[in-house]
C-alpha positions as MATLAB code, in Angstrom:
seq = 'MMGIQNGQIQMIILDINSMIPENHLLRQIKNGVNFDFIYEKAAPYYSNLGRKSIDPVILIKMLVRINASAYYPSFQRNNQKVGTSDYLRVMRLRQIWAEGTFAVLKREHKLNKIQKRGLQKATEECLLSATALNLKRLVKTV';
ca = [
      -0.110    0.016   -0.201;
       1.426    3.330   -1.076;
       1.391    6.341    1.374;
       0.739    9.532   -0.114;
       2.042   12.435    1.888;
      -0.153   15.754    2.130;
       1.258   19.074    2.966;
       4.690   19.980    3.859;
       6.816   17.775    6.255;
       6.873   19.426    9.687;
      10.245   19.762   11.785;
      10.185   19.644   15.330;
      12.835   22.047   17.005;
      13.762   20.437   20.339;
      15.621   22.440   22.812;
      17.569   20.261   25.525;
      18.409   23.050   27.914;
      14.662   23.936   28.148;
      14.123   20.155   29.311;
      16.793   20.711   32.199;
      15.267   22.436   35.223;
      16.738   25.847   36.172;
      17.751   24.549   39.781;
      19.248   21.474   38.792;
      22.799   20.554   40.248;
      24.650   20.463   37.035;
      23.488   23.807   35.919;
      24.139   25.488   39.030;
      27.704   23.853   38.869;
      27.972   25.249   35.144;
      26.799   28.789   36.063;
      28.805   28.857   39.336;
      32.056   27.626   38.783;
      34.693   28.786   36.511;
      36.883   25.937   35.208;
      39.473   28.077   33.623;
      41.964   27.461   36.471;
      42.407   23.723   35.203;
      44.423   24.724   32.357;
      46.971   26.403   34.227;
      47.209   23.353   37.056;
      47.515   20.823   34.224;
      49.831   22.549   31.811;
      52.971   20.953   33.274;
      51.587   17.425   32.526;
      51.028   18.252   28.718;
      53.764   18.167   25.958;
      53.604   20.388   22.793;
      54.399   17.451   20.760;
      52.173   14.875   19.284;
      48.502   14.723   18.924;
      46.211   17.271   20.719;
      44.854   15.705   23.939;
      41.364   15.736   25.384;
      40.366   19.160   26.844;
      41.357   18.791   30.647;
      38.392   20.770   31.541;
      35.969   18.463   29.730;
      37.714   15.499   31.663;
      37.115   17.288   34.901;
      33.553   18.232   33.908;
      32.849   14.473   33.034;
      34.050   13.647   36.678;
      31.762   16.130   38.012;
      28.738   14.785   36.030;
      29.411   11.020   37.373;
      29.666   12.306   40.843;
      26.299   14.431   40.469;
      24.651   11.564   38.555;
      21.490    9.729   40.076;
      23.210    6.509   40.200;
      26.076    7.962   42.195;
      24.510    7.292   45.829;
      23.789    3.795   45.021;
      27.428    3.264   43.693;
      28.673    4.960   47.114;
      26.374    2.582   48.988;
      27.496   -0.547   47.217;
      31.087    0.677   47.596;
      30.545    0.929   51.497;
      29.499   -2.838   51.462;
      33.040   -4.095   50.415;
      34.755   -5.809   53.147;
      31.576   -6.526   55.333;
      30.746  -10.386   55.844;
      27.774  -10.452   53.609;
      30.132   -8.915   50.615;
      32.819  -11.617   51.458;
      30.188  -14.412   51.627;
      28.817  -13.466   48.298;
      32.286  -13.037   46.739;
      33.382  -16.659   48.007;
      30.048  -18.026   46.313;
      30.929  -16.057   43.157;
      34.511  -17.744   42.922;
      32.967  -21.213   43.487;
      30.117  -20.973   41.154;
      31.099  -18.439   38.435;
      34.687  -18.143   38.268;
      35.366  -21.832   38.812;
      32.927  -22.726   36.030;
      34.622  -20.418   33.572;
      38.046  -21.769   34.672;
      36.800  -25.286   33.979;
      35.172  -24.340   30.725;
      38.483  -22.591   29.472;
      40.718  -25.599   30.667;
      38.796  -28.657   29.733;
      36.576  -27.284   26.863;
      39.287  -25.125   25.111;
      36.957  -22.145   25.456;
      39.941  -19.743   25.989;
      39.824  -19.322   22.433;
      36.481  -19.241   20.217;
      36.620  -21.439   17.435;
      33.497  -20.357   15.492;
      33.135  -16.849   13.713;
      30.299  -14.657   14.184;
      28.476  -13.673   17.324;
      25.669  -16.289   16.939;
      27.975  -19.193   16.227;
      30.312  -18.129   19.136;
      27.221  -17.959   21.546;
      26.260  -21.184   20.511;
      29.754  -22.617   21.115;
      29.807  -21.046   24.663;
      26.295  -22.483   25.408;
      27.148  -25.970   24.003;
      30.196  -26.146   26.248;
      28.300  -24.897   29.387;
      25.615  -27.734   28.707;
      28.359  -30.370   28.201;
      29.717  -29.303   31.665;
      26.576  -29.270   33.183;
      25.851  -32.732   31.755;
      29.073  -33.910   33.045;
      28.349  -32.598   36.663;
      24.767  -34.208   36.525;
      26.159  -37.579   35.733;
      28.748  -37.336   38.602;
      25.938  -36.376   41.173;
      23.577  -39.419   39.787;
];
């Protein structure tokens, strides 16, 4: 079925700045902090030879965005769990279940290098190897 367009194509103009609230933390940082001092502080670490580097101000602003992100508090909460007894228990289980399985697959099933080409065939090879390992373990338990 052929579609016929009537009239003129309408363009939608989208202004991302209008979508960010005026009191947003990153907008306040942008308006309140002058990052020009970073050029002077970073100058001794850059050479005049070679390709141009990434602007050091951009690197610092990226770090600020990460720290001001909505996900940063959950990252901090998870980081505080490191070293607790629950964390150590889960990491021990991970070593037994996941890392041990991958080690066996690499060592006994030659999975340290994928033989097949293409994502689908490589996925099939990994799944077949994991199935074979699970069948071996099942036979041992029966």
